[in-house]
C-alpha positions as CSV (number, residue, x, y, z in Angstrom):
1,X,-4.4,-11.9,-22.9
2,X,-4.0,-9.5,-20.0
3,X,-5.7,-10.1,-16.7
4,X,-7.5,-6.8,-17.1
5,X,-9.1,-8.2,-20.3
6,X,-10.5,-11.2,-18.4
7,X,-11.5,-9.6,-15.1
8,X,-14.0,-6.7,-15.4
9,X,-13.1,-5.3,-11.9
10,X,-9.4,-4.9,-13.0
11,X,-10.5,-3.2,-16.2
12,X,-12.6,-0.8,-14.1
13,X,-9.6,-0.2,-11.8
14,X,-7.4,0.6,-14.8
15,X,-10.0,3.1,-15.9
16,X,-10.1,5.0,-12.6
17,X,-10.9,8.5,-13.6
18,X,-10.0,11.9,-12.0
19,X,-13.7,12.8,-11.3
20,X,-14.1,9.5,-9.4
21,X,-11.0,10.3,-7.3
22,X,-12.2,13.8,-6.6
23,X,-15.7,12.5,-5.6
24,X,-14.2,9.9,-3.3
25,X,-12.2,12.6,-1.5
26,X,-15.1,15.1,-1.3
27,X,-17.6,12.7,0.2
28,X,-15.2,12.7,3.2
29,X,-15.7,16.5,3.7
30,X,-12.5,17.5,2.0
31,X,-12.7,20.2,-0.6
32,X,-10.6,19.0,-3.5
33,X,-9.0,21.6,-5.7
34,X,-8.8,19.2,-8.7
35,X,-5.0,18.9,-8.6
36,X,-4.3,15.1,-8.9
37,X,-0.7,13.9,-9.2
38,X,-0.1,10.2,-9.8
39,X,2.6,8.6,-7.6
40,X,4.6,5.5,-8.2
41,X,3.0,2.3,-7.0
42,X,3.5,-1.3,-8.0
43,X,-0.1,-2.6,-7.7
44,X,-2.4,0.1,-6.4
45,X,-3.2,3.5,-7.7
46,X,-1.7,6.2,-5.5
47,X,-2.3,9.9,-6.0
48,X,-1.4,13.2,-4.3
49,X,-4.7,15.0,-4.2
50,X,-4.8,18.8,-3.7
51,X,-7.1,20.1,-1.0
52,X,-8.4,23.8,-1.0
53,X,-6.2,25.9,1.3
54,X,-4.7,22.9,3.0
55,X,-1.8,20.4,2.6
56,X,-2.6,17.8,-0.1
57,X,-3.5,14.3,0.9
58,X,-2.4,11.0,-0.5
59,X,-5.2,8.7,-1.8
60,X,-4.4,5.0,-2.2
61,X,-6.9,3.0,-4.3
62,X,-6.5,-0.7,-3.8
63,X,-6.3,-3.1,-6.6
64,X,-9.4,-5.4,-6.7
65,X,-9.1,-9.1,-5.8
66,X,-5.5,-8.7,-4.5
67,X,-6.1,-8.3,-0.7
68,X,-9.2,-8.8,1.4
69,X,-10.8,-6.0,3.4
70,X,-9.6,-7.9,6.6
71,X,-6.0,-8.0,5.3
72,X,-6.0,-4.3,4.5
73,X,-7.6,-3.3,7.8
74,X,-5.1,-5.5,9.7
75,X,-2.2,-3.8,7.9
76,X,-3.7,-0.4,8.7
77,X,-3.9,-1.3,12.4
78,X,-0.3,-2.5,12.3
79,X,0.8,0.8,10.7
80,X,-1.1,2.7,13.4
81,X,0.6,0.7,16.1
82,X,4.0,1.4,14.6
83,X,3.1,5.1,14.4
84,X,2.1,5.1,18.1
85,X,5.6,3.6,18.9
86,X,7.2,6.7,17.2
87,X,8.4,4.6,14.3
88,X,8.5,6.9,11.3
89,X,5.6,5.4,9.2
90,X,2.6,7.2,7.8
91,X,-0.7,5.7,9.1
92,X,-3.9,6.1,7.2
93,X,-6.4,8.7,8.3
94,X,-9.7,7.7,10.0
95,X,-13.1,8.8,8.8
96,X,-16.0,7.8,11.0
97,X,-13.4,5.6,12.8
98,X,-12.7,3.7,9.6
99,X,-9.4,3.6,7.6
100,X,-10.6,1.5,4.6
101,X,-13.0,3.5,2.6
102,X,-15.4,2.6,-0.2
103,X,-16.6,4.8,-3.1
104,X,-18.5,3.1,-5.9
105,X,-16.6,-0.1,-6.6
106,X,-13.3,1.3,-5.3
107,X,-11.7,0.6,-1.9
108,X,-9.3,3.3,-0.8
109,X,-7.5,5.0,2.1
110,X,-6.4,8.6,2.7
111,X,-3.1,9.4,4.2
112,X,-1.5,12.7,5.2
113,X,1.2,13.8,2.9
114,X,4.5,13.5,4.7
115,X,7.9,14.4,3.3
116,X,10.8,12.2,3.7
117,X,14.3,11.6,2.5
118,X,16.5,8.7,1.4
119,X,18.8,7.4,4.1
120,X,22.5,7.7,3.3
121,X,23.5,4.0,3.2
122,X,27.1,4.7,3.5
123,X,26.5,6.6,6.8
124,X,26.9,4.2,9.8
125,X,24.6,6.3,12.0
126,X,21.8,6.0,9.4
127,X,22.4,2.2,9.1
128,X,22.3,1.9,12.9
129,X,19.0,3.8,13.1
130,X,17.5,1.8,10.3
131,X,18.5,-1.4,12.1
132,X,16.9,-0.3,15.3
133,X,13.6,0.6,13.5
134,X,13.6,-2.8,11.8
135,X,14.1,-4.5,15.1
136,X,11.3,-2.5,16.7
137,X,9.0,-3.3,13.7
138,X,9.7,-7.0,13.9
139,X,9.2,-6.9,17.7
140,X,5.8,-5.4,17.3
141,X,5.0,-7.9,14.5
142,X,5.9,-10.8,16.8
143,X,4.0,-9.4,19.8
144,X,0.6,-10.5,18.7
145,X,-0.9,-13.0,16.3
146,X,-2.1,-11.8,12.9
147,X,-5.2,-13.5,11.5
148,X,-5.2,-12.2,8.0
149,X,-1.7,-11.1,7.1
150,X,0.2,-13.4,4.7
151,X,3.3,-15.1,6.1
152,X,6.4,-14.3,4.2
153,X,8.4,-17.5,4.2
154,X,11.1,-19.3,2.1
155,X,8.7,-22.1,1.0
156,X,6.0,-19.9,-0.5
157,X,8.1,-17.0,-1.7
158,X,11.3,-18.8,-2.9
159,X,11.0,-22.5,-3.2
160,X,7.5,-22.8,-4.8
161,X,8.0,-20.0,-7.3
162,X,11.4,-21.4,-8.3
163,X,9.9,-24.9,-8.8
164,X,7.1,-23.4,-10.9
165,X,9.5,-21.4,-13.1
166,X,11.8,-24.4,-13.6
167,X,8.9,-26.8,-14.3
168,X,7.4,-24.5,-16.9
169,X,10.7,-23.8,-18.7
170,X,10.5,-20.1,-18.4
171,X,14.3,-19.8,-18.2
172,X,16.6,-20.8,-21.1
173,X,18.8,-23.8,-20.2
174,X,22.0,-21.7,-20.7
175,X,20.7,-19.3,-17.9
176,X,19.9,-22.0,-15.4
């Protein structure tokens, strides 16, 4: 049985409709032109949303029960801080000084649409630049304590899942 069948909020999330997306954008004072283009996203629903006579925006609708409001806001503040350090990230837009928005039962954020390109991983200059950005991102992350962000560590992201998978025999013996 899928988790969407057992959790009504996930079923509602799976049924997110274009009219709801348009309404969520228009309550912010943006005049949506009804062009909604879904973008790839692993957990959330992310759309390019057309705005009358303006550049489209990106709307990110957060999966229920995955992250708390505090975790999302802390991530938004981190992204804003990276942006202020001229690290090429896209920070969420603020509406009434808030980045995490609510419409009906949906939590969402609006981002400017920003183009980008894939780095050439065989280009030493691109690799050097990526390394410098990663160093600066980690330096910012280490500069202050985070109260709500999850810690990515070997124990909880490698050891514990590995033990669980092995204990529950999800992998055939010949593949171990």
